[in-house]
C-alpha positions as CSV (number, residue, x, y, z in Angstrom):
1,M,-14.4,28.4,18.2
2,A,-16.7,25.6,16.9
3,S,-16.6,22.2,18.6
4,I,-15.6,19.2,16.5
5,P,-18.6,17.0,16.1
6,T,-18.3,14.0,18.4
7,D,-19.3,10.4,17.8
8,R,-21.6,9.2,20.5
9,S,-20.0,5.9,21.2
10,P,-17.6,5.8,24.2
11,D,-15.1,3.9,22.0
12,S,-15.5,3.1,18.3
13,S,-12.8,0.5,17.9
14,L,-15.3,-2.4,17.4
15,A,-17.3,-0.2,15.0
16,L,-14.2,0.4,13.0
17,L,-13.5,-3.3,12.7
18,R,-17.1,-4.0,11.8
19,E,-17.6,-1.2,9.3
20,G,-14.1,-1.1,7.7
21,Y,-13.4,1.4,5.0
22,R,-16.7,3.2,5.4
23,F,-16.2,3.9,9.1
24,I,-14.9,7.5,8.8
25,G,-17.0,8.5,5.7
26,A,-20.3,7.3,7.2
27,R,-19.8,9.4,10.3
28,C,-18.6,12.4,8.4
29,D,-21.9,12.1,6.4
30,R,-23.8,11.8,9.6
31,H,-22.3,14.9,11.0
32,G,-22.7,16.8,7.7
33,G,-19.0,17.6,7.1
34,D,-15.5,16.2,6.8
35,I,-14.4,16.1,10.4
36,F,-15.5,14.4,13.6
37,Q,-13.9,13.0,16.8
38,T,-14.2,9.7,18.6
39,R,-12.2,7.3,20.7
40,L,-10.3,4.5,19.1
41,L,-8.5,2.0,21.4
42,L,-9.6,4.4,24.2
43,R,-7.6,7.2,22.7
44,R,-9.3,10.4,21.5
45,T,-8.9,10.7,17.8
46,I,-9.9,13.3,15.2
47,C,-11.0,11.9,11.9
48,L,-10.8,13.8,8.6
49,R,-11.4,13.3,4.9
50,G,-11.1,15.3,1.7
51,R,-8.5,17.2,-0.3
52,D,-8.3,20.2,2.1
53,A,-7.9,17.7,5.0
54,A,-5.1,15.9,3.1
55,T,-3.4,19.2,2.3
56,L,-3.4,20.0,6.0
57,F,-2.3,16.5,7.0
58,Y,0.6,16.3,4.6
59,G,1.4,20.0,4.5
60,A,3.1,22.2,7.1
61,D,4.8,20.7,10.1
62,R,1.6,20.5,12.2
63,F,1.7,16.8,12.7
64,A,4.2,14.2,13.9
65,R,4.2,10.5,12.9
66,A,6.2,9.2,15.8
67,G,3.9,7.4,18.2
68,A,0.8,8.0,16.1
69,M,0.2,4.5,14.6
70,P,-1.4,2.0,16.9
71,L,1.2,-0.4,18.4
72,R,-0.6,-3.4,17.0
73,V,-0.1,-2.0,13.5
74,Q,3.5,-1.2,14.1
75,R,4.1,-4.7,15.4
76,T,2.7,-6.3,12.3
77,L,2.3,-4.0,9.3
78,T,4.9,-1.2,9.4
79,G,7.5,-2.4,11.9
80,R,9.0,-0.2,14.6
81,G,11.7,2.4,13.9
82,G,11.1,2.6,10.1
83,V,10.6,5.7,8.0
84,Q,6.8,5.8,8.5
85,G,7.3,6.7,12.2
86,L,10.0,9.4,11.8
87,D,9.8,13.1,11.7
88,D,11.8,16.2,10.6
89,A,15.5,15.7,9.7
90,A,15.5,12.0,10.6
91,H,12.6,11.4,8.3
92,R,14.1,13.4,5.4
93,E,17.4,11.6,5.7
94,R,15.9,8.1,5.7
95,K,13.4,9.0,3.0
96,A,16.2,10.3,0.8
97,M,17.9,6.9,1.1
98,L,14.8,5.1,0.0
99,M,14.1,7.5,-2.8
100,S,17.6,7.0,-4.1
101,L,16.4,3.5,-5.1
102,M,13.4,4.8,-7.0
103,T,15.1,5.9,-10.2
104,P,13.3,5.3,-13.5
105,T,16.0,2.8,-14.5
106,A,15.6,0.8,-11.3
107,I,11.8,0.8,-11.5
108,R,11.9,-0.4,-15.1
109,H,14.3,-3.2,-14.0
110,L,11.8,-4.3,-11.4
111,G,9.1,-4.2,-14.0
112,R,11.1,-6.5,-16.4
113,L,11.7,-8.9,-13.6
114,F,8.0,-9.0,-12.9
115,D,7.3,-9.6,-16.6
116,D,9.8,-12.5,-16.6
117,E,8.0,-14.0,-13.7
118,W,4.7,-13.6,-15.5
119,A,6.0,-15.3,-18.6
120,A,7.4,-18.2,-16.6
121,R,4.1,-18.7,-14.8
122,L,2.1,-18.4,-17.9
123,S,3.6,-21.6,-19.3
124,R,2.4,-23.4,-16.1
125,W,-1.0,-21.7,-16.1
126,E,-1.6,-23.1,-19.6
127,Q,-1.3,-26.6,-18.2
128,A,-3.0,-26.0,-14.9
129,G,-6.7,-25.8,-15.9
130,T,-7.6,-23.6,-12.9
131,V,-5.5,-20.7,-11.6
132,V,-6.2,-18.6,-8.5
133,L,-4.6,-15.3,-9.4
134,Y,-4.1,-13.7,-6.0
135,P,-1.6,-16.3,-4.5
136,E,0.1,-16.7,-7.9
137,L,0.7,-12.9,-8.0
138,G,2.0,-12.9,-4.4
139,R,4.7,-15.5,-5.3
140,M,5.6,-13.7,-8.5
141,L,6.0,-10.4,-6.8
142,T,8.0,-11.9,-3.9
143,R,10.4,-13.4,-6.4
144,A,10.7,-10.3,-8.5
145,V,11.2,-7.8,-5.6
146,C,13.7,-10.0,-3.8
147,A,15.8,-10.3,-7.0
148,W,15.5,-6.6,-7.5
149,A,16.5,-5.8,-3.9
150,G,19.5,-8.2,-3.9
151,V,17.8,-10.4,-1.4
152,P,18.7,-14.1,-2.0
153,L,15.7,-16.4,-2.2
154,T,15.6,-20.1,-3.0
155,D,12.6,-21.8,-4.7
156,A,12.0,-23.6,-1.4
157,Q,11.6,-20.3,0.5
158,V,9.2,-18.5,-1.8
159,D,5.9,-19.8,-0.4
160,R,7.0,-19.2,3.2
161,R,8.3,-15.7,2.6
162,T,5.2,-14.8,0.6
163,A,2.9,-16.2,3.3
164,D,4.7,-14.1,5.9
165,L,4.5,-10.9,3.9
166,H,0.8,-11.5,3.4
167,A,0.4,-12.1,7.1
168,M,2.1,-8.8,8.0
169,I,-0.2,-7.0,5.5
170,G,-3.3,-8.4,7.1
171,G,-2.2,-8.6,10.7
172,G,-2.7,-4.9,11.7
173,A,-6.5,-5.0,11.1
174,S,-7.0,-8.5,12.4
175,V,-7.8,-9.9,15.8
176,G,-7.0,-13.2,17.3
177,P,-5.2,-15.7,15.1
178,G,-4.8,-13.3,12.1
179,H,-3.0,-10.8,14.3
180,W,-0.9,-13.5,15.9
181,R,0.2,-14.7,12.5
182,G,1.2,-11.2,11.6
183,L,3.3,-10.8,14.8
184,L,5.1,-14.1,14.1
185,A,5.6,-13.3,10.5
186,R,7.1,-9.9,11.4
187,R,9.6,-11.4,13.8
188,R,10.6,-14.1,11.2
189,G,11.0,-11.5,8.5
190,E,13.1,-9.1,10.6
191,R,15.4,-11.9,11.7
192,W,15.8,-13.1,8.2
193,L,16.7,-9.7,6.8
194,A,18.8,-8.7,9.8
195,E,21.0,-11.7,9.1
196,L,21.4,-10.7,5.5
197,V,22.3,-7.2,6.5
198,D,25.0,-8.6,8.8
199,R,26.4,-10.8,6.1
200,T,26.5,-7.9,3.7
201,R,28.4,-5.8,6.1
202,R,30.9,-8.6,6.8
203,G,31.4,-9.1,3.1
204,T,30.2,-12.7,3.1
205,L,27.1,-11.9,1.0
206,P,28.0,-10.1,-2.2
207,A,24.9,-7.9,-2.5
208,P,25.0,-6.1,-5.9
209,I,26.1,-2.5,-6.0
210,G,23.0,-0.2,-6.0
211,S,20.7,-3.0,-4.7
212,A,18.3,-2.2,-1.9
213,L,20.1,-4.7,0.4
214,R,23.5,-3.1,-0.1
215,V,22.3,0.5,0.0
216,I,20.4,0.0,3.3
217,A,23.2,-2.2,4.8
218,E,25.8,0.5,4.1
219,H,23.7,3.6,4.7
220,R,25.0,6.0,7.3
221,D,23.0,8.7,8.9
222,E,24.1,12.3,9.4
223,Q,26.3,11.3,12.3
224,G,28.0,8.7,10.2
225,R,26.5,5.7,11.9
226,V,25.1,2.7,10.1
227,L,21.5,1.7,10.8
228,P,21.0,-0.8,13.7
229,R,20.6,-4.2,12.1
230,G,16.9,-4.4,13.2
231,I,16.1,-1.0,11.7
232,A,17.8,-1.9,8.5
233,A,15.7,-5.1,8.4
234,V,12.5,-3.0,8.9
235,E,13.5,-0.7,6.0
236,L,14.1,-3.7,3.8
237,L,10.7,-5.0,4.7
238,N,9.3,-1.5,3.9
239,L,10.3,-2.3,0.3
240,L,9.4,-6.0,0.1
241,R,6.1,-5.9,1.9
242,P,4.4,-3.0,0.0
243,T,5.6,-4.4,-3.3
244,V,4.0,-7.8,-2.6
245,A,0.8,-5.9,-1.5
246,I,0.4,-4.7,-5.1
247,D,-1.0,-8.2,-5.8
248,R,-4.3,-6.8,-4.4
249,F,-4.3,-3.9,-6.8
250,I,-3.6,-6.3,-9.7
251,V,-6.5,-8.5,-8.7
252,F,-8.7,-5.4,-8.6
253,A,-7.4,-4.5,-12.1
254,A,-8.4,-8.0,-13.3
255,L,-11.8,-7.6,-11.7
256,A,-12.2,-4.2,-13.4
257,L,-11.3,-5.7,-16.8
258,H,-13.9,-8.4,-16.1
259,D,-16.6,-6.1,-15.1
260,H,-15.9,-3.5,-17.8
261,P,-14.8,-5.6,-20.8
262,A,-14.7,-2.7,-23.2
263,W,-11.6,-1.5,-21.5
264,R,-9.7,-4.6,-22.5
265,Q,-9.6,-3.4,-26.1
266,R,-9.0,0.2,-25.1
267,V,-5.9,-0.6,-23.2
268,R,-4.7,-2.9,-26.0
269,D,-5.0,0.0,-28.5
270,D,-3.8,2.9,-26.4
271,D,-1.0,3.0,-23.8
272,T,-2.5,6.2,-22.2
273,A,-5.7,4.2,-21.6
274,T,-3.7,1.8,-19.5
275,E,-2.5,4.7,-17.3
276,S,-6.1,5.9,-16.9
277,L,-7.3,2.4,-16.0
278,V,-4.6,1.9,-13.4
279,Q,-5.2,5.3,-11.7
280,E,-9.0,4.6,-11.6
281,V,-8.3,1.1,-10.0
282,R,-6.2,2.8,-7.4
283,R,-8.9,5.4,-6.7
284,Y,-11.9,3.2,-6.8
285,Y,-10.9,0.0,-5.1
286,P,-10.1,-0.2,-1.3
287,F,-6.4,-0.4,-0.4
288,F,-5.0,1.1,2.9
289,P,-7.9,2.7,4.8
290,A,-6.4,5.6,6.7
291,A,-3.1,7.3,7.7
292,A,-2.3,8.3,11.3
293,A,-0.5,11.3,12.8
294,R,-0.6,13.2,16.1
295,V,-0.8,17.0,16.6
296,R,2.7,18.4,17.2
297,R,1.6,21.7,18.7
298,S,-2.0,23.0,19.3
299,F,-3.5,24.9,16.4
300,D,-6.8,26.0,14.9
301,W,-8.1,25.1,11.5
302,R,-11.3,26.2,9.9
303,G,-12.7,27.2,13.3
304,Y,-11.8,23.8,14.9
305,H,-9.2,23.4,17.6
306,F,-6.6,20.6,17.4
307,P,-5.0,20.1,20.8
308,Q,-1.4,19.0,21.2
309,G,-0.9,15.3,21.2
310,R,-4.3,14.4,19.7
311,R,-4.2,11.5,17.2
312,V,-5.6,12.3,13.8
313,L,-6.7,9.8,11.1
314,L,-7.0,10.9,7.5
315,D,-9.5,8.8,5.5
316,L,-7.7,7.7,2.4
317,Y,-10.5,5.7,1.0
318,G,-13.1,8.3,1.8
319,T,-11.0,11.1,0.2
320,N,-10.7,8.9,-3.0
321,H,-14.5,8.7,-3.0
322,H,-15.3,12.2,-2.0
323,P,-18.2,13.5,-4.1
324,A,-16.7,17.1,-4.1
325,L,-13.6,15.7,-5.7
326,W,-14.8,12.9,-7.9
327,P,-18.1,13.2,-9.9
328,E,-20.0,9.9,-9.5
329,P,-17.4,8.6,-7.1
330,E,-19.0,5.2,-6.8
331,R,-18.9,4.6,-10.6
332,F,-15.8,3.0,-12.2
333,R,-14.8,5.6,-14.8
334,P,-11.2,5.5,-16.0
335,E,-11.8,8.2,-18.5
336,R,-11.8,10.7,-15.7
337,F,-8.0,10.4,-15.8
338,D,-7.6,10.9,-19.6
339,G,-5.2,13.7,-20.0
340,H,-5.5,14.6,-16.3
341,R,-2.7,14.5,-13.8
342,P,-4.1,13.6,-10.4
343,N,-3.9,16.2,-7.6
344,P,-1.4,15.1,-5.0
345,F,-3.9,15.8,-2.3
346,G,-6.9,14.4,-4.1
347,L,-5.8,10.9,-5.2
348,I,-4.2,9.5,-2.1
349,P,-4.4,5.6,-2.1
350,Q,-0.8,5.6,-0.9
351,G,-0.6,8.9,0.9
352,G,-0.5,12.5,-0.3
353,G,1.8,15.4,-0.9
354,E,5.4,15.1,-2.1
355,H,7.4,11.9,-2.5
356,A,10.9,13.2,-1.9
357,T,10.4,14.8,1.5
358,G,6.9,14.0,2.7
359,H,5.1,11.0,3.9
360,R,3.7,9.8,0.5
361,C,4.7,6.2,-0.2
362,A,8.2,6.0,-1.8
363,G,7.1,3.1,-3.8
364,E,4.1,4.6,-5.5
365,W,5.8,4.7,-8.9
366,I,6.6,1.0,-8.5
367,T,2.9,0.3,-7.9
368,I,1.9,2.1,-11.1
369,E,4.7,0.5,-13.1
370,L,3.8,-3.1,-12.0
371,M,0.1,-2.5,-12.4
372,K,0.5,-1.3,-15.9
373,R,2.7,-4.3,-16.8
374,A,0.1,-6.6,-15.2
375,V,-2.7,-5.0,-17.3
376,T,-0.7,-5.4,-20.4
377,N,-0.1,-9.1,-19.6
378,L,-3.8,-9.7,-18.8
379,T,-5.0,-8.0,-22.0
380,S,-2.3,-8.5,-24.7
381,R,-0.3,-11.5,-23.8
382,M,-2.9,-14.0,-22.6
383,R,-6.5,-15.1,-22.9
384,Y,-8.5,-16.7,-20.2
385,D,-12.0,-17.4,-18.9
386,V,-13.5,-16.2,-15.7
387,P,-15.9,-18.9,-14.2
388,P,-18.7,-18.2,-11.8
389,Q,-17.2,-17.3,-8.3
390,D,-17.6,-14.9,-5.5
391,L,-16.0,-11.6,-6.7
392,A,-17.8,-9.3,-4.2
393,V,-15.5,-6.8,-2.6
394,S,-16.6,-6.2,1.0
395,L,-15.6,-2.9,2.4
396,R,-15.9,-4.4,5.9
397,R,-12.8,-6.5,5.3
398,M,-9.5,-4.7,5.8
399,P,-7.5,-5.2,3.7
400,A,-10.1,-6.0,1.0
401,L,-10.0,-8.7,-1.5
402,P,-12.5,-10.8,-3.5
403,P,-13.1,-14.0,-1.5
404,S,-12.3,-16.2,-4.5
405,G,-8.9,-14.6,-5.1
406,F,-10.0,-14.2,-8.7
407,V,-10.1,-17.6,-10.4
408,I,-9.3,-18.0,-14.1
409,T,-9.5,-21.0,-16.4
410,G,-8.5,-21.9,-19.9
411,V,-5.4,-19.8,-19.9
412,R,-3.7,-19.6,-23.3
413,R,-1.2,-17.3,-24.9
414,A,-2.5,-14.5,-27.1
415,A,-1.9,-15.0,-30.8
């Protein structure tokens, strides 16, 4: 039995914060493979990358999610008690509830709400002179997803709720004030949505039939019990927060169109080109860095031993940039997806495997739909200029974003 290559550092937590998305890949390259082990937050951790590793990670019941994610991430990003931390029958039952919301009709409805928000903001952008796309997108997505989910939101609440959702997204990988903001935002968000769940159950808030708020508030598990109000709030946030996080992917799409202007005309002329561009944006640009699990029962894989209870991290970014899977992985090449359906264990910006029963993101289809609509708006329904600014994407920053937030000027409607 071969020993898993071991990182020399007694604890690599600071190195992970310092190196960001390249942390796992750089050490895999150093050890000449796709596996190594280290300590993170003083806990022994096996790190993996690649399609075979993703197939293992999302395949047979060799891993559990309960207790795998660091507590600081649960307290800010994912919440505690939500679907990401469940296993077996409990996970399948909760995932089925969330997947019931992901019908093609429902996803198109959310897309139309987002288009409506875009059209409304476009009128203001034409008068504004200078627009920073990232915060604008966050507010638009917050409005759209709350309307879609049946969550009441006044104009006065939009900025506060958007800021809180952004703070949760950034809090798990932050230290100091950034992490504290994420903690406070998570508490406010859960209190807000738990109250809406209570009102829906009492009948004082008429949540639309089929809306996420009503489905989650009325959901009963296999024992016929409704979800505790706090858990229901966590699951609602598991819809709102990831949808708002798509603003980063849309900024990256705008950046890709700026850096590769020939694709502006291609997507205007060909709907399939829009799909290829969106998939390459999801592959190429950094989003969530890694997924966590722990070994359920000891097993051996490819000559390596995985002891029971050991935490395992799968490198999502590194798998999406693995040279064995993606020719010229550091080049932005949307044509690689022309007529090609991505392998469910190769393209994994939002997890791998099956949506219905596995731990792949339930909202991945929402991500693709909203990104496609954003690309159409950016290329076919408006024109704008991109002034000089800092558009560098640092892989050391998690989650990543151009420092400028992508500034545009001279916005006008397309003829």
